[in-house]
Structures are given as C-alpha cells and as structure tokens.
VOGU-3710 file (C-alpha; in Angstrom, 3 decimals, decimal comma):
1> mklsensfcs> -0,001/0,005/0,004  1,412/3,396/-1,022  0,492/6,283/1,301  0,025/9,865/0,162  1,758/12,737/1,945  -1,565/13,734/3,513  -1,990/10,310/5,115  1,221/10,597/7,164  0,787/10,948/10,924  2,656/13,563/12,949
11> dpaetakvit> 1,885/12,371/16,491  3,135/9,090/18,016  -0,107/8,422/19,909  -2,142/9,061/16,765  0,188/6,775/14,803  -0,119/3,970/17,350  -3,902/4,245/17,258  -3,987/4,174/13,437  -1,773/1,066/13,401  -3,944/-0,880/15,847
21> erygidiiad> -7,134/0,141/14,070  -5,689/-1,074/10,776  -3,956/-4,280/11,931  -5,549/-5,135/15,286  -4,261/-4,598/18,820  -2,151/-7,775/18,812  0,408/-5,972/16,623  1,790/-4,143/19,678  3,236/-7,486/20,826  5,241/-7,757/17,586
31> hqrfcsafgd> 7,874/-5,027/17,685  9,134/-5,634/14,157  5,696/-5,460/12,460  4,591/-2,539/14,587  7,717/-0,488/13,881  7,581/-1,311/10,188  4,023/0,014/10,097  5,063/2,980/12,235  7,673/3,894/9,625  5,022/3,729/6,884
41> fapklsrerk> 2,477/5,883/8,709  4,923/8,344/10,361  8,197/8,484/8,401  9,152/11,788/10,043  8,964/10,312/13,559  12,112/8,182/13,245  13,317/8,895/16,809  9,952/7,946/18,218  9,958/4,748/16,159  13,333/3,790/17,682
51> affialseni> 11,886/4,340/21,168  8,956/2,062/20,328  11,321/-0,556/18,936  13,330/-0,642/22,160  10,252/-0,719/24,420  8,283/-3,292/22,420  11,292/-5,556/22,018  11,315/-5,767/25,832  7,714/-7,085/25,767  5,991/-3,916/26,949
61> gsfylsrnel> 3,306/-4,544/24,272  2,472/-7,935/25,793  2,386/-6,235/29,179  -0,377/-3,907/27,902  -2,341/-6,688/26,184  -2,354/-8,807/29,324  -4,059/-5,979/31,205  -6,359/-4,658/28,472  -9,443/-6,674/29,499  -9,056/-5,697/33,164
71> vnsgklspdd> -8,784/-2,018/32,244  -11,820/-2,186/29,923  -13,874/-3,904/32,625  -12,963/-1,223/35,173  -11,101/-3,667/37,426  -7,751/-1,995/36,816  -6,903/1,680/36,554  -5,273/2,591/33,204  -3,216/5,211/35,055  -1,682/2,516/37,232
81> vvnqavseig> -0,767/0,397/34,218  0,790/3,330/32,366  2,751/4,513/35,431  4,094/0,988/35,882  4,995/0,868/32,201  6,852/4,189/32,481  8,833/2,713/35,360  9,617/-0,423/33,375  10,591/1,398/30,188  12,551/3,933/32,204
91> eylnhekaem> 15,226/1,293/32,695  16,432/1,781/29,140  14,733/4,959/27,821  14,845/8,439/29,282  11,724/9,553/31,114  10,326/11,675/28,276  10,468/8,841/25,745  9,253/6,266/28,250  6,171/8,389/28,973  5,592/8,981/25,249
101> vakslaaalg> 5,586/5,238/24,500  3,432/4,397/27,537  0,792/7,014/26,758  0,776/6,181/23,017  0,095/2,501/23,657  -2,702/3,450/26,050  -4,208/5,645/23,304  -3,857/2,796/20,797  -6,003/0,619/23,083  -8,528/3,365/23,660
111> welsstigad> -7,778/3,902/27,334  -8,711/7,206/28,980  -6,001/8,612/31,218  -6,091/11,252/33,923  -3,877/14,328/33,889  -1,632/12,963/36,696  -0,088/10,262/34,564  3,684/9,985/34,837  3,846/11,384/38,379  4,436/9,602/41,660
121> dtgaetlplt> 2,273/9,835/44,777  3,644/13,275/45,612  2,970/14,615/42,130  6,677/14,896/41,309  8,090/13,242/38,214  10,443/10,374/38,738  13,371/10,923/36,381  15,735/7,968/35,970  19,134/9,640/35,964  20,759/6,901/33,934
131> gsviedlyrk> 17,936/6,468/31,408  19,705/8,273/28,574  22,899/6,302/29,229  21,034/2,978/29,062  19,166/4,123/25,970  22,466/4,959/24,260  23,950/1,608/25,256  20,816/-0,183/24,074  20,957/1,566/20,693  24,631/0,760/20,185
141> assgdndacf> 24,230/-2,825/21,381  21,259/-3,391/19,089  23,350/-2,197/16,157  26,032/-4,774/16,893  28,562/-2,908/19,044  30,246/-5,641/21,130  31,485/-3,305/23,849  27,983/-1,922/24,264  26,555/-5,458/24,383  28,990/-6,438/27,122
151> nlaeryfygn> 28,445/-3,256/29,147  24,658/-3,538/28,834  24,881/-7,161/29,966  26,984/-6,135/32,966  24,425/-3,485/33,918  21,607/-6,038/33,814  23,688/-8,592/35,710  24,593/-6,244/38,583  21,557/-3,933/38,445  23,603/-0,863/37,595
161> gvrpdqkkav> 21,166/1,756/36,345  18,544/-0,871/35,536  16,549/-3,452/37,476  18,741/-6,586/37,913  17,802/-9,208/35,345  20,293/-12,019/34,804  18,259/-13,535/31,953  18,633/-10,300/29,984  22,285/-10,240/30,914  22,744/-13,716/29,451
171> dwytrsaerg> 20,986/-12,621/26,265  23,304/-9,651/25,734  26,430/-11,628/26,703  25,398/-14,246/24,124  24,981/-11,689/21,346  28,519/-10,353/21,703  30,007/-13,764/22,576  28,697/-15,177/19,312  30,513/-12,348/17,511  33,779/-13,327/19,193
181> dcssqkrlae> 33,967/-11,009/22,219  36,309/-12,759/24,665  35,050/-10,961/27,797  31,456/-11,918/27,018  32,478/-15,530/26,321  34,110/-15,755/29,777  31,170/-14,175/31,552  28,720/-16,390/29,691  30,724/-19,453/30,789  30,382/-18,265/34,394
191> cyrygqgter> 26,609/-17,831/33,994  26,269/-21,421/32,752  28,576/-22,668/35,513  26,582/-21,090/38,334  23,109/-21,096/36,778  22,854/-17,313/36,740  20,098/-16,263/34,328  20,082/-19,724/32,768  20,253/-23,403/33,705  23,572/-24,833/34,826
201> dfskvaywlt> 25,158/-26,599/31,866  28,828/-27,505/31,936  28,809/-28,524/28,280  28,101/-24,861/27,491  30,664/-23,797/30,076  33,252/-25,811/28,168  32,012/-24,493/24,839  32,407/-20,837/25,726  35,649/-21,375/27,641  37,059/-23,029/24,528
211> kaaeqgdyds> 36,104/-19,989/22,466  37,855/-17,659/24,902  40,834/-19,991/25,401  41,444/-20,130/21,655  41,851/-16,364/21,757  44,760/-16,830/24,152  42,976/-16,005/27,415  45,069/-17,642/30,145  42,335/-17,828/32,797  39,973/-19,473/30,324
221> qkalimcykl> 42,633/-22,013/29,329  43,137/-23,021/32,982  39,393/-23,129/33,624  38,771/-25,224/30,495  41,272/-27,894/31,595  39,705/-28,019/35,042  36,223/-28,180/33,518  37,074/-31,350/31,592  38,951/-32,839/34,528  36,071/-32,468/36,967
231> ggeklppdes> 33,040/-32,425/34,703  29,682/-31,193/35,920  26,018/-31,106/34,946  25,622/-32,328/31,351  29,389/-32,836/31,005  31,055/-36,047/32,242  34,731/-35,812/33,262  37,061/-36,346/30,327  40,726/-36,811/31,269  41,768/-37,228/27,626
241> kaalfseryg> 40,377/-33,815/26,670  41,878/-32,258/29,774  45,265/-33,704/28,797  44,780/-32,569/25,193  44,132/-28,965/26,192  46,875/-29,135/28,798  49,367/-30,035/26,094  47,902/-27,509/23,662  48,227/-24,577/26,092  51,302/-25,813/27,963
251> lsvntgelds> 49,539/-25,931/31,336  49,694/-28,655/33,970  46,621/-30,739/34,740  47,892/-31,842/38,148  46,101/-29,718/40,748  46,331/-32,071/43,716  43,933/-31,508/46,601  41,872/-28,978/44,661  40,748/-31,728/42,265  39,249/-33,883/44,980
261> iaaaaengnp> 37,632/-30,970/46,818  36,122/-29,532/43,646  34,892/-32,950/42,526  33,210/-33,573/45,896  31,702/-30,066/45,843  30,256/-30,620/42,387  28,752/-33,884/43,631  26,920/-31,995/46,366  29,078/-32,597/49,446  28,382/-29,587/51,701
271> eaqfrlgnmy> 31,703/-29,750/53,579  33,584/-29,746/50,269  31,417/-26,882/49,004  32,254/-24,952/52,176  35,985/-25,663/51,801  35,947/-24,691/48,143  34,164/-21,488/49,080  36,903/-20,735/51,609  39,572/-21,360/48,970  37,937/-18,866/46,609
281> fsgngvdedc> 37,369/-16,375/49,429  41,014/-16,351/50,541  42,648/-17,117/47,178  44,161/-20,311/48,615  45,112/-22,583/45,719  42,854/-20,683/43,292  42,513/-17,090/42,145  40,643/-15,060/44,756  37,004/-14,793/43,637  34,459/-13,732/46,277
291> msavhwykla> 31,499/-14,204/43,933  32,513/-17,860/43,447  33,015/-18,152/47,207  29,459/-16,948/47,774  28,176/-19,439/45,180  29,710/-22,391/47,036  28,711/-21,072/50,451  25,111/-20,850/49,223  25,082/-24,455/48,043  26,449/-25,662/51,387
301> adqqfpaaqy> 24,158/-23,315/53,393  21,138/-24,679/51,507  22,074/-28,055/52,990  22,032/-26,515/56,490  25,832/-26,546/56,874  26,300/-24,129/59,818  29,814/-22,892/58,996  28,706/-22,054/55,452  25,605/-20,284/56,774  27,860/-18,205/59,004
311> nlaycyasgi> 30,312/-17,306/56,236  27,505/-16,502/53,820  25,870/-14,289/56,456  29,173/-12,452/56,856  29,319/-11,890/53,081  25,791/-10,477/53,055  26,452/-8,304/56,097  29,634/-6,823/54,623  28,636/-6,865/50,928  31,558/-9,116/49,916
321> gveqddekaa> 30,915/-11,038/46,717  27,214/-10,230/46,871  24,986/-7,171/47,324  24,908/-6,093/50,962  21,701/-7,304/52,641  21,325/-7,098/56,443  18,020/-8,983/56,447  19,517/-12,036/54,707  22,578/-11,803/56,929  20,386/-11,900/60,032
331> qlyaaaaqsg> 18,391/-14,852/58,663  21,574/-16,827/57,995  23,135/-15,975/61,365  19,882/-17,175/62,968  19,998/-20,420/60,995  23,598/-21,058/62,053  22,751/-20,064/65,624  20,069/-22,758/65,804  22,823/-25,363/65,436  24,659/-23,789/68,362
341> dadainnlas> 27,364/-21,874/66,471  28,654/-19,436/69,105  30,038/-16,927/66,628  26,719/-16,856/64,785  24,833/-16,316/68,077  27,224/-13,468/68,935  26,804/-11,761/65,550  23,038/-12,221/65,610  23,018/-10,491/69,000  24,956/-7,597/67,483
351> myfqglgvpr> 22,336/-7,252/64,714  19,535/-7,113/67,273  21,568/-4,624/69,289  21,934/-2,309/66,308  18,628/-3,118/64,574  20,289/-4,365/61,392  18,025/-6,663/59,375  15,864/-7,253/62,478  13,955/-4,970/64,869  16,247/-3,299/67,408
361> drkkaaslwm> 15,955/-5,282/70,658  18,735/-4,830/73,214  17,089/-7,186/75,710  17,231/-9,960/73,138  20,781/-8,987/72,211  21,894/-9,315/75,831  20,169/-12,692/76,121  21,890/-13,968/72,957  25,280/-12,721/74,119  24,838/-14,612/77,387
371> raadkglaha> 23,971/-17,729/75,399  27,127/-17,369/73,296  29,221/-16,623/76,398  27,923/-19,807/78,040  29,359/-21,664/75,065  32,780/-20,254/75,883  32,999/-17,367/73,388  35,207/-14,764/75,099  34,078/-11,728/73,149  30,444/-12,560/73,864
381> ayncgecyyn> 31,291/-12,500/77,573  32,873/-9,075/77,028  29,645/-7,921/75,327  27,667/-9,162/78,332  29,918/-7,045/80,515  29,203/-3,976/78,366  25,459/-4,630/78,678  25,627/-4,701/82,497  28,078/-1,776/82,649  25,802/0,474/80,558
391> gwgveqdkei> 22,393/-1,013/81,374  21,731/-2,193/77,830  18,879/-4,710/77,846  19,525/-5,552/81,494  19,505/-3,653/84,794  22,768/-1,757/85,194  25,140/-3,521/87,609  28,835/-2,749/87,451  29,820/-5,559/89,780  28,212/-8,110/87,446
401> alrwfrnaas> 29,772/-6,266/84,515  33,251/-6,687/86,052  32,621/-10,407/86,572  31,837/-10,764/82,835  34,889/-8,671/81,912  37,074/-10,916/84,106  35,580/-13,995/82,419  36,518/-12,720/78,951  39,863/-11,312/80,087  40,909/-14,745/81,361
411> asdpdaqysc> 40,532/-15,909/77,763  42,860/-13,086/76,616  40,183/-10,882/75,029  41,957/-7,487/74,708  38,774/-5,391/74,985  37,785/-7,213/78,163  41,315/-6,804/79,586  41,062/-3,049/79,001  37,590/-2,873/80,527  38,814/-4,786/83,624
421> gwcmysgegc> 41,705/-2,385/83,870  39,411/0,615/83,568  37,060/-0,652/86,307  40,028/-1,251/88,664  41,536/2,133/87,761  38,306/4,075/88,323  36,855/1,953/91,162  33,734/0,876/89,306  32,347/-2,476/90,460  35,338/-2,835/92,816
431> avnytaakrm> 37,736/-0,837/94,936  40,389/1,228/93,172  43,467/-0,937/92,563  46,104/0,711/90,384  48,483/-2,244/90,534  45,851/-4,710/89,261  44,676/-2,136/86,729  48,184/-1,706/85,355  48,616/-5,476/85,042  45,382/-5,837/83,045
441> lelsaaqknp> 46,107/-2,801/80,863  49,559/-4,105/80,015  48,038/-7,413/78,830  45,628/-5,513/76,606  48,300/-3,089/75,366  50,469/-6,029/74,340  47,659/-6,879/71,893  47,753/-3,302/70,475  44,579/-2,103/72,153  44,783/1,695/71,757
451> namkllgymy> 42,515/2,450/74,741  44,722/0,394/77,058  47,897/2,053/75,761  46,369/5,498/76,198  45,204/4,838/79,784  48,654/3,477/80,657  50,077/6,686/79,229  47,940/8,738/81,629  48,946/6,482/84,545  52,626/7,068/83,824
461> mngngieknf> 52,071/10,792/83,299  50,075/11,229/86,528  51,894/8,687/88,696  48,752/6,658/89,455  50,132/3,958/91,755  53,449/4,043/89,906  56,351/6,430/89,604  55,832/9,232/87,118  57,653/8,522/83,873  56,999/10,792/80,913
471> gkaaemfaga> 59,281/8,657/78,722  57,056/5,629/79,207  53,938/7,786/78,934  55,113/9,050/75,541  55,828/5,468/74,484  52,271/4,432/75,365  50,716/7,486/73,718  52,777/6,813/70,587  51,413/3,281/70,326  47,825/4,455/70,636
481> aacgdneaak> 48,394/7,339/68,181  49,756/4,895/65,626  46,447/3,031/65,932  44,555/6,222/65,027  43,665/7,570/68,486  43,559/11,398/68,125  43,552/12,093/71,855  46,683/9,983/72,306  48,353/11,851/69,425  47,652/15,167/71,155
491> mlvichkygg> 49,083/13,859/74,458  52,176/12,579/72,611  52,852/16,067/71,240  52,350/17,556/74,748  54,860/15,108/76,246  57,582/16,031/73,777  56,740/19,757/73,747  56,978/20,239/77,518  58,943/17,177/78,650  58,803/15,793/82,172
501> qylvsneqka> 60,400/13,209/84,404  62,641/10,922/82,293  61,808/12,872/79,101  63,592/16,004/77,850  61,456/18,505/75,946  62,081/18,485/72,196  60,258/21,204/70,269  61,475/20,019/66,894  60,213/16,494/67,487  56,964/17,786/68,961
511> rrlaqkysvn> 56,319/19,905/65,855  57,130/16,964/63,602  54,673/14,756/65,490  52,030/17,483/65,425  52,345/17,702/61,649  52,258/13,899/61,309  49,053/13,527/63,338  47,403/16,832/62,317  47,574/18,273/65,871  47,364/22,069/66,323
521> ynav> 50,764/22,661/67,894  49,974/26,137/69,181  46,788/24,915/70,904  48,507/22,359/73,143
//
C-alpha cells in the first residue's frame, strides 16, 4: 500500500492508534511489524519509532495486552498500568520517551488517562538519571557494538542503572560472545557454571571457555582444563580432553587436593562446598573470587551446613561477593545459631543490638550474648559485661559487669582486659586498685589495644600507683596514636613539647609529630 503525503501521521499516539485500528491490537506485541508500520504511517517520527522498537522488544506490548481486558472492565486503573509501564521502560529509555511510549500505547488501546499520569504519589516526576545512558547503550548494542553489548549485559547482571535481570544479561552476553567477544564468552561461561540467568550446563561452560581460550585467554585455558577434569552437569569428566588442552596450552593438569575438593563439591558434598568457598574467598590454591566463594557457600548453606551459613551471612552483612543485605545476613546468622554456632549467636546479637536486618531489641541482644558466652566465646562475655556496665537490655550492675569482663579477660580478650583495667583504675564495680589495673592494661596493650595504651600513658604521666615517667607515657601514647587515636596523638605532642620526668622537651620532634598527626601545635 502506497500512502500519500496527507496520510502521514505527525503524532506518536495518533500513529499507534492508526496502526492498531488497521492491523488489530495484537500488533503491539510484535515489535518488528509494529515498527515497520510505524515507519510507513509516520516516516518523520524516526526517533519515536526507535523508542517504540526498544520498548516493544522488551515485551511492553504484551504487558499492555495482558491488562487490556481488566482495564476495559474497570477492574484496573489505566493510570496505574501506564505509570508501571513508564517505570519499566525507564530502565532503558529516558523519562520523556518512556512516557511517550506508555501514553501512546494506552491511546492505541482506547484507554482514557487522567492528567496525573507519569507522576508519583507526591505529584513529582520520577526521572531515571541513567535512562539516557542505558538508551544509548541499548541503541549501540542493538546495532552490533560488542563493547555496548557487554556493558549492557553487565548493567543487567549487577543492576547498575537498571533493574537486575540475569536472563537479559545472558541474552546480551550471548549476542557479543557469538561475535567473538572474549570478555562476554568468559562471563557467559560463568553464567552457565553457576546457573545465573540460565540453567547450569557444563557442556556450554566448556564451549564458551574453549572460544575464549582459543583467543589466548590464560584464565579461560586453565578453567577449561579443570572443567574437563572435573566435569559437571551435562558434562562427564574427560581426562583425555583435559590432557589434550593441557598439552595445547602448555599448562599442567595436576592440581592435587583442589581436584578432589572440587569434585566432591560438584557432587553436592556440603563440607567440600564450604571448603571450596573458603579457597575462593582467601585465594588459597585458586585465584581469589568472592563471587564464586558466595556461590559455594550458598550451596552448602542450603544443605544446612552451619559454617557455610555463618560465612555467607558475613558476606551479606559486609557486601563481599554479593549485594549487601542485612536482612539475609540476620536470617543466615539465625540459621547457624540454631545449630549452636557461638560466633553466629554473637553476631546475631549484634544485629539485634543495632537493629540491622531485624527490629532493634537490646534485651534480646543481651540474652543472645549470654547464650554465646555460656558456650565459651570470650568476646560474647565481654559484650555481656558492656550490657551490664551500661544497662543495655539488662539492669545496670557494674559488679556483674566486672565479673563478665574478668571472664573474657581470662581468655585473653583485649577489649575485656582493657575494661577490667578501667574498672580497677576508676573503682567501678570494685575498689580502686592501680596495681591490678596496670597489670590488666599491659596485657591488653600487648595486643595493640589503643585504649589500654592511652590509659597506661595517663597512669605514667600522673603517677597513678606508679612512679611518674613521661618517657614511658610518651611510648604508650605513641602506640595508641599509631592506631589512630587522636587524643593519644595530642598527648604525645604535649609530652615532647613540655617534657617531664625521664623525658627532655624536644620542640622540633613535637612539631614533627604534630604535623604527622594533624595536631594544632599552638593549641597544646
């Protein structure tokens, strides 16, 4: 059909409506047919057609069709559908184009919209800051730019500027991998290895590793040999192929203990999965890879292996190898705690104390710390002492606090040794005893506890139960200052500026120390 100049449309919504009236509403689910028709009816709206192509290729047309009957029956607000569509399209189009597409499709289906469309509950527009960046990447990737394909895949994989979607990541990795991009081939192999965005399939792992290895990638060559040695889902071990690639790339196939651990881990042994996770976490025998560590910890944790649950919780709490998530960390600490893991109980108590991933509950935190302390965990006993000292979750009682501090100090906990020393120095929970305080503080200071070193510095400076000695005071203050204690740094400068018993004043050294630790020399 040849169109006359007068039949051309000049408005995207009008164009979309003409297309659906001519070909039926199902055409919005077919991005190629729709955009071809769009080009016929509105040749001057080429930029708008590109926006439709991007949005419809991401199934936004099907999204509208699935809700059309509910909207027409009054069971669903068209405004809600369009606002959701704007949010979805906003992942890869800027806000203006996302709203244009969303409203045009609504017009094509005959929906009546209110004037508030495109605004959030406060009436303010939500502008995706990275929309134009994603749109540009999408355009370049769609035209065959391998770097854009890889970068777009990475964004989908990690949720950088778009909603995380590992299936889309796999699709974009595949497009550039098939055109020979080595980085995409390696990442695609990882996706098939760990079942990220696709099913686990070691035959495809080997396929893509081979592609990357043949381009000279050393890591892929090593991984390919290991892949054939150990096998995996849909790929039986094949020593002959491992030996063949070993000879081809000049790499040894003898990996000793790693072979047996990895093989047991692949076969589902939770202890082996935990050990392999530790190897990846620390880089012991393999290249350090915290994402791989998390993968193996998850497999072991799913089998209720407490140590793996604890390590995985730590990864979630600190954001190592996985997106930081306090709620998941607390859940995993709780799971490990149920098996009696004292460290997990202690850390779960800390999360309740701070309200991280769970409601803040200092009474429960204190109870959990006591439970962990009863299992012999020294630092949990110290935490119990802090609860009683400060009245956190329990009635304040400094005598009971000191008993807990002594308990932990006997197990060489440096924080508890300092707290014991402080109580004895200040007469809290016991009579003042400078000699016993000094003994405890020295034990803590030997473990580089800055608070203990600083308090010893004051004792030597003031002669608390010992002979004044500014030389030893400066030595203690120096140790604490080196650990980042600003107060100790200031006292160190004072010692050298003014001197004292067993220490000659040294203005030059004092100024040098003031400069080193950013102390205002003239103010001390």
